[in-house]
Every structure is written in structure tokens, then in C-alpha cells.
C-alpha positions in Angstrom: 0.3 0.1 -0.1 1.0 3.7 -0.3 1.8 6.0 2.4 -0.5 8.6 3.8 -0.5 12.1 5.5 -3.0 13.6 7.6 -3.2 17.3 7.5 -4.7 19.5 10.1 -5.7 23.6 9.8 -8.0 26.1 11.4 -8.5 29.8 11.6 -9.5 31.8 14.6 -10.7 35.2 15.1 -10.9 37.5 18.2 -14.4 38.5 17.5 -17.2 36.2 15.7 -17.0 37.5 11.6 -19.3 37.2 9.2 -17.5 34.4 7.3 -13.9 32.7 8.6 -12.3 30.5 6.0 -9.4 27.7 5.9 -7.8 26.6 2.8 -5.0 23.6 3.2 -2.8 22.9 0.1 -1.0 19.6 0.0 2.2 20.9 -2.2 4.9 18.3 -3.6 8.0 18.7 -5.2 8.1 18.3 -8.9 11.4 19.3 -10.7 12.1 22.0 -8.2 8.9 23.2 -8.0 6.1 23.3 -5.5 2.8 21.7 -6.9 -0.7 21.5 -5.5 -2.1 17.9 -5.7 -4.6 18.0 -2.8 -6.7 20.8 -1.1 -8.8 20.9 1.8 -11.2 23.8 3.0 -13.8 24.5 5.3 -16.0 27.8 6.1 -18.1 29.0 9.1 -20.7 32.3 9.2 -20.8 34.1 12.2 -18.3 32.4 14.1 -14.8 33.0 15.4 -13.3 29.6 14.5 -13.0 27.3 11.5 -11.2 24.1 11.7 -10.7 21.2 8.9 -8.4 17.9 8.3 -8.0 15.4 5.7 -6.0 12.3 4.6 -4.5 11.9 1.5 -2.3 9.5 -0.2 1.0 10.6 -1.3 3.7 8.8 -3.5 6.8 7.3 -1.3 10.1 8.9 -1.8 9.0 12.6 -2.7 9.0 15.7 -0.8 5.9 17.4 0.4 5.0 20.5 2.6 1.8 22.3 3.7 0.5 25.4 2.2 -2.6 27.0 4.4 -4.3 30.1 3.7 -6.7 32.4 6.6 -9.6 34.4 5.6 -11.6 37.0 7.7 -14.4 38.8 6.2 -17.1 40.7 7.7 -19.0 43.7 5.9 -16.4 46.1 6.3 -12.8 44.2 5.9 -11.1 41.4 4.4 -8.1 40.1 6.3 -5.7 36.9 5.0 -2.7 35.5 5.8 -0.9 32.5 4.3 2.0 30.1 6.1 4.0 27.3 4.4 5.4 24.4 6.6 8.7 23.0 6.1 9.2 20.1 3.7 9.1 16.6 4.4 10.4 13.5 2.7 8.0 10.9 2.7 9.5 7.5 2.8 7.5 4.2 2.6 
């Protein structure tokens, strides 16, 4: 069988917002470039928190990382940030 990775992410706001979102991008290193191979996302309305998790199959003997995007929306503003983990070599 193949290898599997489990990813998790959350976005937390100080006060409830109209919409709070989280996007998770599982990326694979291909010929020196990061390529998104899987995506998981979730959102909540009128809340302070959203979280999501997912499990994906990955190809052994490759390098992966997780990129996440976190968004908070109200009627008057939009705030976002992105994060990237260190890379991880996946073996059998």
C-alpha cells in the first residue's frame, strides 16, 4: 500500500466574523517547483473559529509540504494570511 498523510488547519478570530475560512494545500516538489496535489477547505459564518482536516495518499520517495490560507471577512474588511510548513521527505 501507499503512504498517507493527515493534514489539519484552523483559523481563529478574536471576535465573530461574517465568514471565517481555512484552506489547506498539500504540495509536492516536482522538478524544483511546488505543485498543489490536494486541497481541503472549510468555512463558518458568524463564528470565531473554523477547522478542517483530511487524509490523503502520497507517493513514497517524494518531498511534500503544507501551505495554508486563513481568511476573515466582515461587511467592512477582509483579512488574510498564508503559512507554509517545512518540507518533509515521505518514505515507504
